[in-house]
N, C-alpha and C positions, 0 to 999 in steps of 0.2 A: 504493500500500500504506500509506503514511503516513497519508493521509486516512482510509482505511478503519479503521485502528487507532484514530485519534483519535475517530472517530464511535462506535466500539465502546465506548471508555472513557466517553464522554459518556453513552451509553445506559445504562450500568451506574450511573453516578452519579445520573442522574435517576430511573430506574425503581425501583431498590432502596429508596430512602427512601420513595417513594410507597407501596410495598407495606406497609412497617412502620407508616407514619403512618395509612394507611387501616384497618389492623388494630387499632390501639390497643394498650393494655397488658393488656387483659383476656384472659388465657389465650391470647395470640396466639403460639402456638408449637406444635411437634409433641411437646412434652414430655408425659410421662405423669404429671407432678407436678401434682396438683390442689390443692396448698397455696398456689399463687400468689395474691397479694392485689392488689386494686385499690381505691383509696380515692376516694370522691366526697364532696364537702362543700359545703354551702350555709350562708350566714350572712346574718342581718339585724342589722347592728350598730346600736348607739346612736350617732348622729352629732351630736345636739344635745340640750340639755335641753328638757323639756316644762314647761308651766305646771302640770302635775299631778305629785303626788308618786310615783305608782305606775307611771309610764311615761316613755318618752323618744321623741324624734323620730328616725326613720330616713329616709335618702335612698334606700334600696333598695326599689323597688316589688316586684320579683320577681327571682329568680335560680335558675339550674338548673345541674346538672352531670350529664353522661351518659357512658355507655359502650356500645359495640356488642358483643354476644355473638358471638364467633367460634365456629367448629365446622362440622361437616358439615351441609350443607343437608338439611332435613327432620327433623333431630334435635331433640328436646325435652330440656332440661337442668333438673336440680334445682340452683338457685343458692342457696347458703347465704350469707346476709349478716349482718353484725353492725351494728346501728344504735345510735348513742349521741348524746345531745344534751340541750339545755336549751331548752324551748319553753313558750309559753303554750297553754292549752287552747282548743278551738273546738267548738261544738255543731254537728255535722254533721246533715244532714236525717234526721229520724225515727230517731235513735239514743239510747240511754240515756245519762244522765250518768255520769261516772266519779267514784266516791267515794274518799276516802282509804283506806277499808277494802279496796277492790279493789286499790288501789295497793300496800298492804302485802303482799298475797298474790301478786301477779302482776307481774313486771318489765315485761311487754308490755301494761300496763293501758290504754294509749292507742292501741293498734294496732287499726285498723279495716280489714277486708279484704273487705267485701262490695261495695266499689267504687261509683263514680258517685254518691256522695252529694254534697250541696251545701248551702250556706247562703248567705243574702244579707247576713249581717252582715260587719263589717270586721275580724274577728279573723283572726289568721294562719292560713294553710294550709301544712302540711308534708306532702309526699306522695312516694310512689315510683310511677312509672308504667312499665309494660312494654307495648311495642307489640304483641308477639305471643308467646303468646296474650294478647289485650288484658286488662289488669288495672290497677287503681289501688288502692294501699294508703295509708291515712292514718295519720299518726304522732302526732297530737295530739288525738285524739278525747276530748272531755270537755265542759266547761261554759264557753261564752263568758261573759265577765263576771268570771271569777276574776282577782283582782288580784295574782297571783304566778305564777311559772313552776314547771315540773316537770322533773325529769331522768330519763333512762332509759338502760339499757344491756342489750341482749338480742340474741339471734340468731333469725332466721327463715329458712325455706327457701321460695323462690318458684320458679315455673316460668317459663322463657324459652326461646323457640325460637332456633336458630342464626340469626344475622342480626338478631335483635331488638335494639331500643334500650331500655336501662334508664335512666330519668331520675329523679334526685333533685331535688325542686322545693320552693321556698319562695316564698310570696306574702304580702306584708304586709297584704293585705286592702283596700288603697285608702285614700283620704283619710278622716281623722276630722276633719271641718271643713276647715281650711285646711292641715293637716299630716297626714303618715303617722306614726302613733304605735304603738308596741309596748310590751308590759309589760316592766318592768325584770327583769333576772335576779336574782330574790330568792325564797327558799323560803317566804316568807309575806309578807303586806302589811307593809312596813317591816322585812323580815327580812334574813337573810344571803344573799350570792350563792351560787349552786350551781356546783360544780366537778366536771368529769368527769375522773377520774385517767387518766393515760396518753396523753392526746391534747392538742394545743395548745388554749389557752395554759396548761394546767395546769403548775405548781401555782397559777397565777392563774386567776381567773374570767373568762369571756368577757363583754365589755361588750355585751350584746345577747342574741340567740337564735341557735342554730345546730343543725344536724344533720350528723353524719359517718356515712357508710355504707362499711364495708369489705366487699368481696366476697372471702370467704375460701376458697371452693371451688366447683367446678362438676362435677357428675357426670351421666351420661346417665340420664334418667328411664326407669323401667321400668313397664310396664302392670300 
């Protein structure tokens, strides 16, 4: 009897954590509260000075953060996300350039949701990818070659199936000569750094580029 009891206790200790770890923090409960929040974040920091005045050297080639959507199998969810960040722009394949006039009118001015666009230049990629239904959303659509960064703060609702993986991704674009370089966090060439209030490292500016995505709610999609 003693051995059976001991094995039972060990079973509980091992299995219960595996259930919670596999489920993650994204609405992983039976609660009816849809206000639960999960935060994903990717950073391309400035790690060294560059020989150019408008950029810096990063040692981060690419980075990602992800979460698995829990829920009933076969169910499609509306997932509301809030995305904030400081990024350089990139010209994605066959898309219009973003002007300051557009920026002044729309907080989501760099959002590109028609997916699977690409570019062969070395400017940064910031994206959100959903495995099911498959979709890619780009966060820094604009004009490669702009020598300053842009900041944004807006909400979007995207679709995700139960069991899907949502990935926030940043890619520095590869080598620029012998180094990986990114545009400095500045609001214009030789300008002031951009700060996103309410998230680290505010009130200081982040030394580099970053995107933070907060998953603020999830509701079952209706036809």
